[in-house]
Backbone as numpy.savetxt, mean C-alpha at the origin, in Angstrom:
# Nx Ny Nz CAx CAy CAz Cx Cy Cz
22.41 3.43 -1.88 21.87 4.39 -2.90 21.94 5.96 -2.65
22.62 6.44 -3.63 23.44 7.75 -3.93 22.25 8.73 -5.02
22.59 9.91 -4.64 21.60 10.64 -5.40 21.48 10.34 -7.33
22.73 10.11 -7.47 22.94 10.34 -8.70 21.70 8.86 -9.31
22.19 7.75 -8.55 21.41 6.73 -8.89 19.82 7.04 -9.14
19.51 7.59 -7.86 18.12 8.00 -7.54 17.54 8.92 -8.44
18.30 9.91 -9.13 17.98 10.43 -10.18 17.78 9.56 -11.50
18.41 8.83 -11.65 18.16 7.56 -12.87 16.97 6.88 -12.63
16.82 6.61 -11.43 15.57 5.35 -11.18 14.48 6.78 -11.55
14.27 7.47 -11.16 13.08 8.64 -11.12 12.62 8.70 -12.45
14.21 9.25 -13.01 13.68 9.47 -14.37 12.88 8.61 -15.23
13.24 7.31 -14.77 12.94 5.91 -16.07 11.40 5.79 -15.22
11.43 6.23 -13.95 10.27 5.58 -13.54 8.99 6.70 -13.80
9.28 7.78 -14.21 8.31 9.04 -15.02 8.00 8.62 -16.25
8.31 7.65 -16.62 8.35 7.33 -18.17 6.88 5.78 -17.79
6.55 5.42 -16.75 5.99 4.31 -16.84 4.41 4.49 -16.24
3.68 3.25 -16.64 2.43 3.39 -16.03 2.04 2.37 -15.34
1.64 2.44 -13.88 1.32 1.63 -13.19 -0.22 1.67 -12.56
-0.62 0.37 -12.62 -2.03 -0.02 -12.01 -2.25 -0.33 -10.54
-3.20 0.14 -9.63 -3.15 -0.68 -8.41 -4.70 -1.09 -8.23
-4.70 -2.33 -8.12 -5.76 -3.29 -8.04 -6.14 -3.82 -6.44
-7.05 -3.40 -6.02 -7.42 -3.60 -4.64 -8.65 -3.02 -4.18
-8.50 -2.72 -2.75 -9.97 -2.10 -2.10 -9.85 -0.84 -2.02
-10.38 -0.25 -2.43 -10.43 1.07 -2.11 -11.47 1.88 -1.41
-11.24 2.91 -0.45 -11.97 3.44 0.37 -11.71 5.08 0.52
-12.83 5.59 1.31 -12.23 7.06 1.59 -11.89 7.04 3.11
-10.71 7.96 3.45 -10.14 8.50 4.53 -10.47 9.69 4.93
-11.17 9.71 6.04 -11.55 10.96 6.66 -10.84 11.28 7.74
-10.20 12.44 7.72 -9.62 13.09 8.88 -10.29 14.06 9.76
-10.45 13.75 11.11 -11.15 15.10 11.87 -9.99 15.46 12.88
-9.54 16.64 12.42 -8.60 17.64 13.89 -8.90 18.47 14.65
-8.71 18.24 16.09 -9.58 19.04 16.98 -8.70 19.21 18.05
-8.97 19.63 19.02 -8.52 20.21 20.32 -9.11 19.44 21.71
-8.45 18.74 22.67 -9.31 18.11 23.78 -8.80 19.12 25.21
-9.86 19.71 25.63 -9.58 20.65 26.67 -10.47 19.84 27.92
-11.15 19.11 27.74 -12.20 18.64 29.20 -12.50 17.11 28.37
-13.08 16.68 30.08 -13.61 14.97 29.71 -14.74 15.08 29.53
-15.81 14.55 28.42 -17.26 14.64 28.94 -17.71 14.44 30.02
-18.90 14.83 30.28 -19.56 14.67 31.89 -20.82 13.34 31.27
-20.91 12.87 30.35 -21.73 11.97 29.96 -20.78 10.66 29.92
-19.88 10.72 29.63 -18.96 9.31 29.66 -17.52 9.56 29.73
-16.41 8.94 30.57 -15.06 9.09 30.71 -14.45 9.29 29.23
-14.51 9.88 28.55 -13.87 10.23 27.49 -13.58 11.59 26.73
-12.84 11.90 26.18 -12.37 13.35 26.11 -13.22 13.74 25.01
-13.56 15.21 24.74 -14.34 16.02 23.98 -13.38 16.79 23.06
-13.77 16.29 21.77 -12.62 17.21 20.78 -13.44 18.35 20.22
-12.82 19.09 20.01 -13.57 20.12 19.69 -12.96 20.64 18.20
-14.02 20.34 17.13 -13.30 20.34 15.85 -12.54 21.71 15.51
-11.50 21.62 14.66 -10.84 22.36 14.11 -10.83 22.63 12.52
-10.89 21.35 11.81 -10.72 21.17 10.69 -10.84 19.54 10.31
-11.24 19.43 8.99 -11.56 18.29 8.49 -11.30 18.15 6.89
-10.54 16.95 6.62 -9.76 16.69 5.58 -10.15 15.49 5.34
-9.96 15.11 3.91 -10.49 13.73 3.04 -9.71 13.21 2.17
-9.36 12.26 2.03 -8.30 11.56 1.10 -8.64 10.23 0.57
-8.53 10.41 -0.86 -8.37 8.61 -1.53 -7.45 7.65 -0.38
-8.38 6.86 -0.10 -7.66 5.55 1.05 -7.65 3.96 0.40
-6.71 3.23 1.15 -6.69 1.87 0.91 -5.74 1.80 -0.18
-6.25 1.44 -1.52 -5.64 1.05 -2.41 -5.45 2.72 -3.42
-6.55 3.44 -3.22 -6.26 4.58 -3.77 -5.47 5.45 -3.27
-4.81 5.10 -1.95 -3.95 5.90 -1.59 -2.40 5.82 -2.18
-2.20 4.20 -2.26 -1.37 3.44 -3.05 -1.32 4.69 -4.22
-2.38 4.57 -4.82 -2.11 5.16 -6.52 -1.84 6.30 -6.16
-2.20 7.48 -5.21 -2.11 8.71 -4.57 -0.92 8.71 -4.27
-0.20 7.91 -4.05 1.62 8.05 -3.43 2.96 7.76 -4.81
1.88 7.14 -6.05 2.39 6.51 -7.28 2.82 7.81 -8.27
1.66 8.14 -7.99 1.21 9.95 -9.20 2.20 10.85 -9.20
3.22 11.37 -8.35 4.32 12.09 -8.52 5.40 11.49 -9.37
5.38 10.22 -9.06 6.44 9.34 -9.89 6.82 8.87 -11.13
5.21 8.53 -11.32 5.10 7.81 -12.82 4.49 9.07 -13.65
4.71 8.32 -14.93 3.79 9.01 -15.93 1.99 8.81 -16.15
1.67 7.63 -15.70 0.13 7.40 -15.60 -0.15 6.40 -14.49
-1.08 6.74 -13.79 -1.80 5.42 -12.49 -3.08 5.32 -12.87
-3.26 4.49 -12.85 -4.63 3.94 -12.77 -5.51 3.20 -11.26
-6.63 2.83 -11.29 -6.80 2.57 -9.78 -8.06 1.64 -10.18
-7.75 0.31 -9.62 -8.98 -0.54 -9.65 -9.77 -1.18 -8.65
-10.87 -0.87 -8.61 -11.69 -1.12 -7.30 -12.96 -1.20 -7.54
-13.89 -1.43 -6.34 -15.04 -1.21 -5.97 -15.57 -0.20 -5.47
-16.71 0.56 -5.23 -17.07 1.33 -4.80 -18.70 0.86 -4.89
-19.56 1.68 -3.99 -20.97 1.56 -4.05 -21.52 3.07 -5.19
-22.56 3.06 -5.17 -23.11 4.31 -6.08 -23.98 5.51 -4.88
-22.95 5.86 -4.06 -23.20 6.79 -2.82 -22.81 7.77 -3.08
-22.94 8.72 -2.12 -22.16 10.03 -1.94 -21.12 9.77 -1.73
-20.68 9.24 -0.71 -19.09 8.57 -0.80 -18.36 8.23 -1.54
-18.71 7.42 -2.34 -18.35 7.13 -4.02 -17.99 8.36 -4.57
-18.73 9.22 -4.88 -19.03 10.35 -5.61 -17.93 11.02 -5.18
-17.71 11.35 -3.67 -16.49 12.12 -2.94 -15.28 11.54 -3.82
-14.94 9.89 -3.60 -14.09 9.19 -3.76 -13.45 9.54 -5.07
-14.33 9.54 -5.79 -13.77 9.41 -7.31 -13.34 10.78 -7.76
-14.43 12.06 -6.70 -13.73 13.35 -7.15 -12.37 14.05 -7.12
-11.83 12.92 -5.55 -10.42 12.93 -4.76 -9.52 12.44 -5.63
-10.25 11.21 -6.48 -9.11 10.18 -7.52 -8.70 11.24 -8.34
-9.85 12.01 -9.26 -9.56 12.47 -10.31 -8.23 13.72 -10.08
-8.77 14.51 -8.89 -8.11 15.72 -8.43 -6.31 15.54 -7.98
-6.37 14.26 -7.93 -4.67 13.75 -7.61 -4.07 13.55 -9.14
-5.06 13.27 -10.25 -4.67 13.08 -11.44 -4.56 11.69 -11.61
-4.98 10.90 -10.82 -4.55 9.06 -11.06 -6.03 8.46 -12.08
-6.26 7.88 -12.93 -7.18 7.59 -13.53 -8.42 6.69 -13.06
-9.69 7.37 -13.13 -11.12 6.08 -12.50 -11.28 4.95 -13.16
-11.03 4.86 -14.78 -11.47 4.69 -15.53 -11.36 2.88 -14.95
-11.01 2.52 -14.50 -10.62 1.39 -14.04 -11.63 1.09 -12.93
-12.41 2.06 -12.02 -13.29 1.84 -10.69 -14.65 1.26 -11.45
-15.09 0.28 -10.60 -16.67 -0.54 -10.79 -17.19 0.10 -9.55
-18.40 0.77 -10.12 -19.16 1.37 -9.17 -20.66 0.03 -9.26
-21.29 -0.32 -8.06 -22.26 -1.01 -8.08 -23.19 -0.43 -6.76
-24.84 -0.50 -7.00 -25.96 -0.15 -6.49 -25.88 -1.17 -5.12
-25.00 -2.35 -5.22 -25.39 -3.74 -4.45 -24.37 -3.45 -3.28
-23.19 -2.30 -3.36 -22.05 -2.12 -2.62 -22.00 -1.15 -1.75
-21.40 -1.20 -0.76 -21.22 0.13 0.50 -19.93 0.76 0.01
-19.77 2.02 -0.30 -18.29 2.41 -0.40 -17.54 2.74 1.55
-16.67 1.78 1.43 -15.79 1.99 2.50 -15.25 2.93 3.30
-15.81 3.73 4.17 -15.18 5.17 4.60 -14.20 4.41 6.01
-13.56 5.23 6.31 -12.48 5.47 7.59 -12.51 6.56 7.78
-12.88 7.19 9.55 -13.17 8.06 9.82 -12.22 8.39 11.06
-10.95 8.99 11.29 -10.11 9.16 12.16 -10.20 10.31 13.08
-10.20 10.64 14.11 -10.58 11.82 14.64 -9.03 11.78 15.48
-8.31 12.52 15.80 -6.98 13.11 15.94 -6.97 14.33 16.35
-6.04 14.42 17.79 -6.10 15.43 18.79 -4.80 15.51 19.40
-4.21 16.92 19.49 -2.52 16.81 19.90 -1.63 16.17 18.95
-1.98 15.59 17.86 -1.13 14.87 16.99 -1.47 13.18 17.31
-2.35 12.94 17.96 -2.26 11.69 18.41 -3.74 11.06 17.93
-4.00 10.12 17.45 -5.27 9.39 17.31 -6.18 9.08 18.18
-7.67 9.70 18.49 -8.48 9.55 19.66 -9.38 8.40 18.75
-9.68 8.39 18.03 -10.77 6.95 17.92 -10.72 7.11 16.25
-11.01 5.84 15.67 -11.46 5.65 14.34 -12.87 4.73 13.88
-13.63 5.44 13.03 -14.88 4.66 12.92 -15.04 4.63 11.54
-15.36 3.25 11.64 -15.58 2.29 9.96 -16.57 2.11 9.71
-16.93 2.64 8.09 -18.45 2.35 7.49 -17.73 1.35 6.46
-18.37 0.27 6.44 -17.95 -0.98 5.39 -18.53 -2.05 5.88
-18.93 -2.84 4.15 -19.29 -3.84 4.15 -18.99 -5.02 3.66
-18.51 -5.95 4.10 -17.29 -6.66 3.38 -18.06 -7.93 2.75
-19.12 -8.18 2.47 -19.55 -8.80 1.37 -18.73 -9.10 0.30
-18.95 -10.08 -0.62 -18.19 -10.23 -1.89 -19.26 -10.39 -2.85
-18.85 -9.30 -3.88 -19.35 -8.51 -5.00 -19.84 -9.88 -5.49
-20.79 -9.67 -6.71 -21.67 -10.62 -7.15 -20.20 -11.17 -8.39
-20.71 -12.42 -9.19 -19.71 -12.87 -10.13 -19.52 -11.73 -11.42
-20.43 -11.28 -11.75 -20.67 -10.35 -12.59 -19.78 -9.35 -12.67
-19.38 -8.44 -11.35 -18.49 -7.57 -11.29 -17.40 -7.89 -11.53
-16.87 -9.33 -10.94 -15.44 -9.79 -11.17 -15.31 -9.42 -12.36
-16.12 -10.08 -13.10 -15.96 -10.21 -14.49 -15.69 -9.08 -15.41
-16.88 -8.08 -15.12 -16.52 -6.74 -15.83 -15.22 -6.20 -15.32
-14.67 -6.28 -14.36 -13.30 -5.83 -13.71 -12.15 -6.35 -14.38
-12.14 -7.49 -14.64 -11.08 -8.21 -15.20 -11.27 -8.12 -16.92
-12.46 -7.82 -17.66 -12.42 -6.88 -18.96 -11.90 -5.95 -18.68
-12.31 -4.55 -18.20 -11.68 -3.67 -18.02 -10.32 -3.30 -17.79
-9.46 -4.52 -17.21 -8.22 -4.76 -16.89 -7.71 -5.08 -18.43
-8.04 -6.00 -18.73 -7.71 -6.66 -20.38 -7.52 -5.28 -20.97
-8.58 -4.59 -21.35 -8.55 -3.84 -22.30 -7.57 -3.10 -21.92
-7.10 -2.65 -20.80 -5.87 -1.05 -20.57 -4.44 -1.93 -20.68
-4.52 -3.25 -20.59 -3.08 -4.01 -20.11 -2.02 -3.46 -20.83
-2.23 -3.44 -22.26 -1.13 -2.70 -22.85 -0.57 -1.75 -22.85
-1.31 -0.49 -21.90 -0.92 0.32 -21.82 -0.14 0.40 -20.07
0.05 -0.28 -19.32 0.22 -0.56 -18.12 1.77 -1.50 -17.76
2.48 -0.76 -17.04 4.18 -1.71 -17.16 3.81 -2.12 -15.91
3.23 -2.10 -14.97 3.59 -2.56 -13.58 2.36 -2.69 -13.01
2.25 -3.82 -11.96 0.39 -3.67 -11.15 1.15 -3.85 -9.36
-0.16 -3.32 -8.74 0.33 -3.41 -7.61 -1.24 -4.29 -7.10
-1.31 -5.34 -6.28 -2.22 -5.75 -5.86 -2.23 -5.54 -4.24
-3.33 -4.86 -3.97 -3.61 -4.15 -2.42 -4.73 -5.09 -1.98
-4.37 -5.85 -1.30 -5.31 -6.62 0.00 -6.10 -6.22 1.06
-6.88 -5.55 1.16 -6.99 -4.89 2.55 -8.43 -5.25 3.12
-8.64 -6.98 2.64 -9.62 -7.59 3.35 -10.95 -7.29 3.35
-11.33 -6.66 1.99 -12.74 -5.94 1.93 -13.73 -6.38 1.23
-13.26 -7.73 0.85 -14.14 -8.27 -0.10 -13.87 -8.58 -1.96
-13.18 -7.66 -2.47 -12.86 -7.38 -3.63 -11.90 -8.39 -4.28
-11.05 -8.92 -3.69 -9.95 -9.51 -4.59 -10.28 -10.99 -3.96
-10.45 -12.24 -4.73 -11.18 -13.42 -4.65 -10.35 -14.52 -5.14
-9.90 -15.39 -5.06 -9.01 -16.33 -5.83 -9.19 -16.50 -7.19
-10.58 -16.89 -7.91 -10.37 -16.46 -9.37 -9.88 -15.43 -10.23
-10.28 -14.50 -9.53 -10.63 -12.82 -10.11 -8.82 -12.57 -9.90
-8.10 -13.27 -8.90 -6.52 -13.16 -8.52 -5.80 -13.84 -9.90
-6.30 -14.93 -9.94 -6.01 -15.82 -11.11 -6.07 -15.09 -12.04
-7.05 -14.47 -12.63 -7.30 -13.71 -13.99 -6.34 -12.40 -13.84
-6.20 -11.89 -13.27 -5.52 -10.58 -12.74 -3.95 -11.32 -13.41
-3.28 -12.41 -12.69 -2.15 -12.67 -13.05 -1.76 -12.97 -14.38
-3.14 -13.48 -14.96 -2.44 -14.49 -16.43 -2.69 -13.26 -17.05
-3.48 -12.18 -17.02 -3.74 -11.17 -17.88 -2.23 -10.36 -17.91
-1.57 -10.11 -16.60 -0.14 -9.22 -16.67 1.00 -10.27 -16.86
0.92 -11.37 -16.69 2.14 -12.61 -16.65 2.58 -12.21 -18.49
1.17 -12.92 -18.99 1.60 -12.69 -20.60 2.64 -11.54 -20.95
2.24 -10.33 -20.12 2.59 -9.16 -21.00 4.11 -8.85 -20.22
4.31 -9.78 -18.95 5.93 -9.84 -18.26 5.83 -8.45 -17.66
4.70 -7.94 -17.15 4.83 -6.34 -16.28 5.05 -7.11 -14.90
5.76 -5.94 -14.05 5.80 -6.02 -12.63 4.85 -5.96 -12.16
4.73 -7.46 -11.07 3.50 -7.48 -10.41 4.07 -7.48 -9.11
3.66 -6.59 -7.89 3.79 -6.55 -6.70 2.79 -6.72 -5.83
2.61 -7.60 -4.54 1.57 -7.81 -3.56 1.69 -7.29 -2.37
0.63 -6.99 -1.86 0.63 -6.43 -0.49 -0.41 -7.20 0.38
-0.10 -8.12 0.57 -1.18 -9.54 0.93 -1.94 -8.88 2.53
-3.06 -9.84 2.78 -3.46 -9.71 3.81 -3.85 -11.10 4.49
-3.39 -11.77 5.59 -3.55 -12.79 6.33 -4.57 -13.09 6.39
-5.73 -12.51 6.11 -7.13 -12.31 6.94 -7.98 -12.69 5.76
-7.27 -13.24 4.32 -7.88 -13.19 2.95 -6.61 -14.36 2.50
-6.68 -15.71 3.17 -5.60 -16.03 2.68 -5.48 -16.75 0.93
-5.05 -16.04 0.25 -4.94 -16.41 -0.98 -4.01 -16.92 -1.43
-3.51 -17.85 -2.41 -2.56 -18.65 -2.91 -1.89 -17.75 -3.77
-0.63 -17.19 -3.67 0.25 -16.51 -4.36 1.09 -17.57 -5.41
0.20 -17.30 -6.87 0.82 -18.01 -7.81 2.35 -17.55 -8.25
3.43 -18.41 -8.60 4.33 -18.45 -9.27 4.26 -17.36 -10.70
5.35 -16.54 -10.51 5.05 -15.38 -11.33 5.10 -14.14 -10.66
4.85 -14.05 -9.71 4.56 -12.63 -8.82 6.10 -12.06 -8.62
6.46 -10.50 -9.11 7.72 -10.12 -8.76 8.05 -9.87 -7.04
7.73 -9.45 -6.75 7.35 -9.33 -4.82 6.43 -9.43 -4.22
6.39 -9.70 -2.93 5.20 -9.55 -1.83 6.02 -8.84 -0.71
5.01 -8.01 -0.18 5.13 -7.12 0.62 4.65 -6.85 1.97
4.80 -7.94 3.19 3.74 -8.14 4.08 4.79 -7.01 5.16
4.12 -6.86 6.59 4.52 -5.86 7.32 5.15 -7.25 8.49
5.84 -7.18 9.30 6.23 -8.58 10.22 4.83 -9.33 11.00
3.91 -8.53 11.01 2.83 -9.04 11.86 1.96 -10.07 10.97
1.96 -9.34 9.43 1.31 -10.35 8.53 2.05 -10.86 7.67
3.40 -11.17 7.75 4.37 -12.13 7.87 4.18 -13.24 8.39
4.32 -13.56 9.63 4.11 -14.33 10.99 3.08 -14.79 10.35
1.72 -14.23 10.64 0.44 -15.01 10.46 0.31 -15.58 9.11
0.79 -15.15 8.09 0.65 -15.59 6.87 1.44 -17.36 7.03
2.64 -17.15 7.73 3.43 -18.45 7.87 2.70 -19.18 8.66
1.78 -18.70 9.60 1.60 -19.92 10.21 2.19 -19.78 11.94
2.82 -18.60 12.11 3.76 -19.07 13.15 3.43 -17.75 14.13
3.57 -17.85 15.52 3.15 -17.22 16.46 3.79 -15.83 16.49
3.30 -14.67 16.88 4.07 -13.41 17.14 5.44 -13.78 18.26
6.56 -13.07 17.65 7.22 -13.01 18.72 7.91 -11.46 18.76
8.91 -11.48 19.87 9.56 -10.04 20.28 10.54 -9.87 19.26
10.47 -8.57 18.37 11.87 -8.66 17.38 13.07 -8.41 18.08
13.88 -8.64 17.05 15.27 -8.45 17.91 15.80 -7.14 17.42
16.78 -6.43 18.11 16.98 -5.33 17.83 17.82 -5.17 16.33
18.64 -6.45 15.76 19.33 -6.57 14.62 18.30 -7.71 13.88
17.38 -7.18 13.23 16.91 -8.16 12.32 17.32 -9.18 11.61
18.54 -9.24 11.29 19.33 -10.17 10.72 19.87 -11.37 12.17
19.59 -11.04 13.34 19.98 -12.15 14.39 18.40 -12.29 14.70
17.29 -12.25 13.86 16.14 -12.31 14.89 15.87 -13.89 13.59
15.96 -14.64 14.70 16.03 -16.22 14.41 14.56 -16.65 13.67
13.67 -16.30 14.36 12.03 -16.64 14.05 11.56 -15.62 12.55
12.00 -14.46 12.56 11.75 -13.55 11.49 12.59 -14.09 9.91
13.59 -14.70 10.52 14.74 -15.32 9.09 14.11 -16.70 8.63
13.22 -17.20 9.54 12.58 -18.37 9.44 11.32 -18.46 8.74
10.41 -17.37 9.17 9.63 -16.81 8.17 9.29 -16.48 7.22
10.54 -15.57 7.11 10.94 -15.03 5.53 11.26 -16.14 4.67
11.80 -17.39 5.14 12.26 -18.67 4.35 11.22 -19.55 4.03
10.43 -19.38 5.10 8.99 -20.10 4.48 8.10 -19.75 3.68
7.87 -18.21 3.71 7.70 -17.72 2.39 7.54 -17.28 1.45
9.21 -17.35 1.28 9.75 -17.58 0.16 9.40 -18.53 -0.82
9.52 -19.95 0.15 8.97 -20.89 -0.26 7.55 -21.56 -0.84
6.45 -21.01 0.22 5.62 -21.08 -0.43 4.82 -20.26 -1.09
5.38 -18.78 -1.29 4.89 -18.21 -2.30 5.70 -17.93 -3.80
6.87 -18.49 -3.41 7.49 -18.35 -4.99 7.43 -17.22 -5.35
7.82 -15.65 -4.82 7.89 -14.57 -5.45 9.61 -14.39 -6.02
9.81 -13.60 -6.60 11.42 -13.38 -6.88 11.97 -12.69 -5.74
11.28 -12.07 -5.03 11.58 -11.16 -3.67 10.31 -11.06 -2.63
10.78 -11.54 -1.39 9.89 -11.20 -0.30 10.23 -9.92 0.36
9.88 -8.50 0.48 10.26 -7.40 1.33 9.25 -7.15 2.45
9.85 -7.74 4.03 9.10 -7.58 5.24 9.39 -6.27 5.68
8.42 -5.22 6.14 8.73 -3.98 6.75 8.59 -4.40 8.34
9.52 -3.32 8.84 9.67 -4.04 10.41 9.40 -2.42 10.80
8.63 -1.62 10.54 8.92 -0.75 11.49 9.97 0.37 12.16
9.97 0.56 13.26 11.25 1.12 13.44 12.48 0.62 13.59
12.41 -0.79 13.00 13.73 -1.54 12.77 13.99 -1.42 11.03
13.13 -1.09 10.06 13.35 -0.91 8.85 12.65 -2.04 8.00
13.46 -2.47 7.17 13.23 -3.59 6.10 13.76 -4.64 6.37
13.48 -5.61 6.16 14.11 -6.81 5.76 14.02 -7.66 4.55
14.90 -7.86 3.27 14.80 -8.13 1.99 15.36 -9.44 1.73
14.27 -10.70 1.27 14.52 -11.78 0.66 14.60 -12.17 -0.44
15.62 -12.53 -1.14 15.71 -12.79 -2.49 16.16 -14.18 -2.56
15.52 -14.85 -3.41 15.90 -16.66 -4.04 17.65 -16.28 -4.17
18.11 -17.31 -3.29 19.59 -17.76 -3.65 20.55 -16.62 -2.96
19.84 -15.94 -2.15 20.61 -14.67 -1.62 20.71 -14.59 -0.13
21.50 -14.01 0.44 21.28 -13.62 2.01 20.26 -12.37 2.41
19.86 -12.61 3.29 18.71 -11.38 4.01 19.46 -10.38 3.50
18.69 -9.02 3.61 19.66 -7.76 3.39 18.67 -6.98 4.26
19.33 -6.47 5.31 18.43 -5.57 6.01 18.64 -3.88 5.72
17.55 -3.19 5.62 17.86 -1.96 5.56 17.20 -1.40 6.36
17.99 -0.13 7.22 17.71 0.48 8.80 16.87 1.56 8.16
15.72 1.55 9.39 14.88 2.90 9.06 15.61 4.12 8.62
14.98 5.27 7.87 15.20 6.46 7.73 14.75 7.55 8.43
13.64 6.74 9.10 12.54 8.03 9.71 13.58 8.81 11.04
13.50 10.14 10.79 13.99 10.88 11.91 12.68 11.47 12.96
11.66 11.38 12.36 10.49 11.81 13.42 9.54 11.04 13.10
8.60 10.27 14.19 7.50 9.97 13.75 6.21 10.56 14.05
5.53 10.64 13.27 4.42 11.49 13.79 2.70 10.71 13.39
3.38 10.23 12.48 1.81 9.24 12.20 2.15 8.18 11.53
2.05 7.03 11.36 2.31 5.95 10.52 1.20 5.39 9.63
0.05 6.10 9.56 -1.33 5.79 8.54 -0.65 6.23 7.30
-0.69 4.63 6.38 -0.43 5.14 5.03 1.06 4.87 4.97
1.81 4.83 5.55 3.21 4.10 5.49 3.56 3.09 4.56
2.65 1.99 5.24 2.71 0.84 3.96 2.29 0.98 2.42
1.55 1.78 2.39 1.00 2.48 0.96 2.23 3.15 0.09
2.50 3.49 0.77 4.08 4.56 0.29 5.16 3.41 0.22
5.06 2.60 1.06 6.41 1.57 0.58 6.10 0.39 -0.52
5.13 0.17 -0.76 5.05 -0.71 -1.62 4.89 0.21 -3.07
4.26 1.48 -3.03 4.39 2.66 -4.21 5.58 2.42 -4.60
6.57 2.71 -3.51 7.61 3.34 -4.50 8.53 2.22 -4.91
8.37 1.01 -3.83 9.67 -0.14 -4.21 8.68 -0.93 -5.72
7.49 -0.46 -5.77 7.20 -0.94 -7.28 7.37 0.23 -8.20
7.47 1.06 -8.34 7.83 2.04 -9.16 9.20 1.89 -9.60
10.28 1.90 -8.66 11.56 1.60 -8.76 11.94 0.28 -9.40
11.17 -0.79 -9.07 11.43 -1.59 -9.84 10.91 -1.45 -11.47
9.92 -0.81 -11.41 9.54 -0.99 -13.08 10.09 -0.17 -13.80
11.41 0.65 -12.92 12.01 1.46 -13.38 13.60 1.22 -13.71
13.32 -0.49 -13.33 14.77 -1.29 -13.36 15.70 -1.42 -12.46
15.11 -0.89 -11.40 16.05 -0.84 -9.80 16.24 -2.30 -9.81
17.23 -2.74 -9.01 17.73 -3.77 -8.28 16.72 -3.86 -7.69
16.12 -5.41 -6.74 15.66 -5.35 -5.68 16.13 -4.56 -4.43
17.44 -4.66 -4.32 18.24 -3.99 -3.54 17.84 -2.35 -3.12
18.32 -1.80 -4.76 17.90 -0.51 -4.73 16.18 0.07 -4.69
15.59 -1.12 -5.09 13.90 -0.77 -4.93 13.50 -0.67 -3.21
14.08 -1.33 -2.83 13.99 -1.71 -1.26 14.52 -0.29 -0.28
15.46 0.25 -0.86 16.56 1.58 -0.36 15.33 2.63 -0.80
14.91 2.68 -1.97 14.39 4.14 -2.34 12.89 4.04 -1.34
12.32 2.64 -1.16 11.19 2.64 -0.58 11.27 3.13 0.95
12.56 2.37 1.59 12.91 2.71 2.84 12.85 4.30 3.40
13.74 4.80 2.36 13.96 6.53 2.78 12.36 7.19 2.10
11.33 6.91 1.30 10.19 7.29 1.22 9.57 7.21 2.35
9.48 5.89 2.77 8.43 5.72 4.03 9.21 6.47 5.28
10.48 6.89 5.31 11.14 7.72 6.22 10.39 9.21 6.52
10.02 9.32 5.51 9.33 10.86 5.16 8.10 11.06 5.61
7.34 10.07 4.70 5.90 9.98 5.38 5.34 9.90 6.54
6.44 9.37 7.29 5.92 9.34 8.88 5.95 10.47 9.56
6.69 11.47 9.08 6.96 12.67 9.97 5.76 13.60 9.02
4.89 12.69 8.81 3.62 14.09 8.36 2.40 13.38 9.03
1.94 14.20 9.29 0.56 13.84 9.71 -0.88 12.94 8.72
-1.59 12.29 9.19 -2.61 11.89 8.15 -1.85 10.82 6.88
-2.70 10.22 6.14 -2.13 9.59 5.10 -1.69 10.27 4.06
-0.05 10.84 4.40 0.94 11.54 3.71 1.20 10.98 2.39
1.56 12.05 1.38 2.81 11.19 0.13 3.99 12.25 0.32
4.57 12.14 -0.60 5.79 12.78 -0.72 5.96 13.13 -2.36
6.95 14.27 -2.49 7.54 14.38 -3.77 8.57 13.95 -4.04
8.88 14.01 -5.44 10.43 13.10 -5.81 11.58 14.43 -5.40
11.30 15.57 -5.24 12.04 16.16 -4.36 12.19 16.38 -3.06
11.48 15.67 -2.09 11.56 15.35 -0.96 12.45 14.22 -0.48
12.04 13.48 -1.62 12.71 11.92 -1.36 14.23 12.37 -1.93
14.59 13.17 -3.08 15.93 13.62 -3.48 16.84 13.99 -1.78
15.89 15.21 -1.41 16.75 15.43 -0.49 16.75 14.28 1.13
16.08 13.73 1.12 16.23 12.71 2.22 17.20 11.74 1.87
17.46 11.39 0.94 18.50 10.84 0.58 19.86 11.44 0.61
19.79 12.71 0.22 21.18 13.51 0.56 21.53 13.79 1.45
20.53 13.67 2.55 20.84 14.21 3.88 21.15 13.12 4.49
């Protein structure tokens, strides 16, 4: 990947509209300093210095897309509580369209609160209710997607296992966008074993998700992913089972491994120079991978762009995003 080709892809991506469908949540970060241990229990006392809020889950994927695409939609479920109001306000502040969000008084908005001291996460507190929504909610979501589908060039399905994605709803989503030949990518969750029907452009699990989805026990990664026999076997299994056009397995410090039908696996080494926080790195990866595919990039080009982008955001604290300028600078370097 050179800067001239990247500029071409970014220019084309800026004309595209992308919808992210999946579990949305509110991410809260509490930053502080630790100078003593609590006399009540052997835990650190964090003196709070700053608090921030961000759109989380599928909404963070949408947030990552926004600097690169013409229009971004988010489709997910929230409650009708103060957290939902905060999340909607944050989404609108990021210039992401909330018109496909569905709110219900029967649901609770998912909130993840992370306490960070000395650049280290001390604890995470989750507020969530994983019960499945009523059937009428899914029907309403499909109707809103159908109405907006002609304005959408690509779709990302983000499964955080919070209850929004059911097999029936997923099949309805794929039917809507398969007819329009939109790019469809998936970030799967092995805890929600959905059947990914043929017609999906790409699926992006991380290494542990890939092993779990393939029914394989976890194994120690090899330094060279192309010599990791267990990983190669898992990739081949998932490519055959799910039948996507490509499978991109993210490998943390070992980069990414791309599987395509009829081709040898392609390894992209990590581009991260410093790692401060991996929160949201997978969101950045799927966002940039999809926007590049929507712009006409090959799977290898899209994977390389995604890898460069992930390398930038892990060098920042919190669920960070990046700009096209930062991406170009990373590739130039």
